[in-house]
C-alpha positions in Angstrom: 77.7 92.5 116.3 78.6 92.8 112.6 78.9 90.2 109.9 81.6 90.1 107.3 81.3 88.6 103.7 84.3 87.2 101.9 84.1 85.9 98.3 86.6 83.1 97.5 87.6 82.7 93.8 88.9 79.2 92.9 89.9 79.2 89.2 92.4 77.9 86.7 95.3 80.4 86.4 96.8 80.7 82.9 100.5 80.2 83.1 102.5 83.5 83.1 99.8 85.3 81.1 98.6 88.3 83.0 96.3 89.6 80.2 94.4 86.3 79.9 94.1 86.0 83.7 92.8 89.6 83.9 90.2 88.7 81.2 89.1 85.6 83.1 88.8 87.5 86.4 87.0 90.5 84.8 84.2 88.1 83.9 84.2 86.3 87.2 84.2 89.5 89.3 81.6 91.1 87.1 79.2 88.2 87.7 79.5 88.3 91.5 76.0 89.5 92.3 75.7 89.0 96.0 77.0 91.5 98.5 80.6 91.1 99.6 83.2 93.0 101.6 86.3 91.3 100.2 87.1 89.3 97.1 89.9 86.8 97.8 92.1 85.6 94.9 94.8 82.8 95.0 98.5 83.1 95.3 100.2 84.7 92.3 96.7 85.0 90.8 97.8 86.6 87.5 100.8 84.4 86.7 100.7 81.1 88.6 103.5 80.1 91.0 106.3 81.1 88.7 110.0 81.5 89.6 110.4 83.9 86.6 110.5 86.9 88.8 112.8 89.0 86.7 110.4 89.0 83.8 107.0 89.0 85.6 107.7 91.3 88.6 105.9 94.6 88.9 106.2 97.6 91.2 103.4 98.8 93.5 102.2 101.2 90.9 102.2 98.6 88.1 99.5 97.0 86.0 98.4 94.5 88.6 97.9 97.1 91.4 96.0 99.4 89.0 93.8 96.5 87.9 93.0 95.6 91.5 92.2 99.2 92.3 89.9 99.4 89.4 88.0 96.2 90.4 87.8 97.3 94.0 86.3 100.6 92.9 83.9 99.0 90.5 82.6 96.4 93.0 82.8 98.8 96.0 84.6 96.2 98.1 88.1 95.2 98.9 90.1 92.8 96.7 93.2 90.8 97.7 95.6 88.2 96.4 99.4 87.8 96.0 101.6 88.8 93.0 105.2 89.0 92.1 106.5 92.4 93.3 109.8 94.1 92.9 110.6 96.6 95.7 114.0 98.2 96.4 115.6 95.8 93.9 114.3 92.7 95.7 111.6 90.3 94.6 108.7 89.3 96.9 105.7 87.0 96.8 103.5 89.8 98.1 99.9 89.6 99.4 98.1 92.9 98.7 94.8 94.1 100.0 93.2 97.0 98.0 90.3 99.2 99.3 87.6 100.7 97.1 89.4 104.0 97.6 92.6 102.5 96.1 94.6 102.4 99.4 96.5 99.2 100.1 98.2 97.1 102.8 100.6 94.3 102.0 102.3 91.2 103.5 105.4 89.6 102.1 105.4 85.7 102.3 107.5 84.6 105.2 108.2 81.0 104.3 109.8 80.4 100.9 109.2 77.0 99.4 112.8 75.7 99.1 111.9 72.6 97.2 110.5 74.8 94.5 113.5 77.2 94.6 111.3 80.0 95.8 114.0 80.9 98.3 116.4 81.4 95.4 114.2 83.8 93.6 112.3 85.7 96.3 113.1 87.5 99.5 111.3 86.3 102.6 109.2 88.7 104.6 109.9 89.3 108.3 106.6 90.6 109.7 102.9 89.8 109.8 100.2 92.3 109.2 96.7 92.5 110.7 94.0 94.6 109.0 90.5 95.3 110.1 87.2 95.2 108.2 83.9 95.9 110.0 85.3 95.1 113.4 87.0 91.8 112.3 90.7 91.6 112.7 92.2 89.6 109.8 95.6 88.0 109.3 96.7 87.1 105.8 99.2 84.4 105.0 100.5 82.7 101.9 100.5 79.0 100.9 103.7 77.4 102.5 103.2 79.6 105.6 100.5 77.1 106.4 103.0 74.4 107.4 104.5 76.6 110.2 102.1 77.0 113.1 104.3 79.3 115.2 104.1 82.0 112.6 100.3 81.9 112.6 99.9 81.7 116.4 97.0 83.8 117.6 97.9 86.0 120.6 94.5 87.5 120.6 95.3 89.8 117.7 93.0 88.4 115.0 89.7 86.7 114.2 90.1 85.4 110.7 93.1 83.7 109.0 93.3 84.0 105.3 95.4 81.7 103.2 96.0 82.3 99.5 97.7 79.4 97.7 99.0 77.4 94.8 98.9 74.1 96.7 99.5 71.0 94.6 96.9 68.3 94.4 99.3 65.6 95.5 99.6 67.3 98.9 95.9 68.2 99.2 95.4 66.0 102.3 98.0 68.1 104.1 96.3 71.3 102.9 92.9 70.2 104.2 94.2 68.9 107.6 96.5 71.8 108.3 93.8 74.4 107.7 91.6 72.6 110.2 94.5 72.5 112.7 95.2 76.3 112.2 91.5 77.0 112.9 91.3 74.9 116.0 94.5 75.9 117.6 94.0 79.6 117.0 90.3 79.6 117.7 89.5 81.6 114.6 87.7 81.4 111.3 89.8 80.3 108.4 89.4 81.0 104.7 91.8 79.2 102.3 91.6 79.8 98.6 93.5 77.6 96.1 93.8 77.3 92.3 92.8 74.5 90.0 94.4 73.4 86.7 97.9 72.5 85.6 100.8 75.1 85.6 103.8 75.5 83.4 105.8 73.1 85.5 103.1 70.4 84.9 102.0 70.6 88.6 98.3 69.7 89.1 96.1 71.7 91.4 92.7 70.4 92.7 91.5 73.5 94.4 90.0 72.3 97.7 89.3 75.9 98.8 87.5 76.0 102.1 86.0 78.1 104.9 86.1 76.9 108.4 84.5 77.7 111.8 86.7 78.4 114.8 86.2 74.8 116.0 87.5 73.4 112.7 84.2 72.4 111.3 83.4 73.2 107.6 81.3 76.1 106.5 82.0 75.5 102.9 84.3 73.3 100.8 84.8 73.8 97.0 84.4 70.9 94.6 87.7 69.5 93.3 89.0 70.6 89.9 86.0 72.9 89.3 86.0 76.7 89.1 83.9 77.9 92.1 83.1 81.3 93.5 81.6 81.4 97.0 80.7 84.1 99.4 81.0 83.1 103.0 79.4 84.9 106.0 81.4 85.4 109.2 79.6 86.2 112.4 81.7 88.0 115.1 79.1 87.3 117.8 79.4 83.6 117.1 83.2 83.8 117.4 83.0 85.9 120.6 80.6 83.4 122.3 82.7 80.4 121.2 85.9 81.9 122.7 84.1 83.0 125.9 82.6 79.5 126.5 86.0 77.8 125.9 88.8 80.3 126.6 91.8 78.0 126.2 94.0 80.5 124.4 94.7 82.2 127.7 96.6 79.1 128.7 98.9 79.1 125.6 102.7 79.3 125.8 104.2 82.8 125.5 107.1 83.4 123.1 108.6 85.9 120.7 109.6 85.5 117.1 112.7 87.4 116.0 113.3 88.5 112.4 
């Protein structure tokens, strides 16, 4: 069976400054020398977790998408992360996956962080997406989605959960434990990429990006407060054997989620 390589980019996002963040990422991406299938960037990777949607939002043919298309073509791999999107006069915290050919798939964040007034500035999504790379089925989610296990429940439709985040350092314990829980309960690989630094609202981020096995054990964990770029290997045969030897998902409760 095939193997998949995902590169996580944990870095300090310059507050609401797309140009400087593109400059940073140009250097980071240029220096990724190992083979990779997907470069994964944090939530709102070119602005930070800003509620200034009216000023920062772009369409799906704006500067950010064009930059992502250029990087995907240059590195001959997919690139993904979330950005502030305006679509049909609504603002979304939108995860976008770009292929080397420039095609894209997207997911709108389902759970808006009410304490940060995200719900007052962005429209929540009402559907998940699953995309496939080299035989791996992958489900992308965004930051606060992590706290809601029903939304991430695996009904046999994915192999890897991706989380892109701006998750504050003061709640890093929850980030670490919930990622492990999502891995164990869904019997899947998990890759969670978070930012470091301090944003414009004086919120501190420690990173704690991580890659987990389907039993919740650690494949890799980033150092705190340090820029780190790591390429993880995912083995579909390992996952298939693990699920076959302990097939508990077949006993899971059945339910439906309505928009």
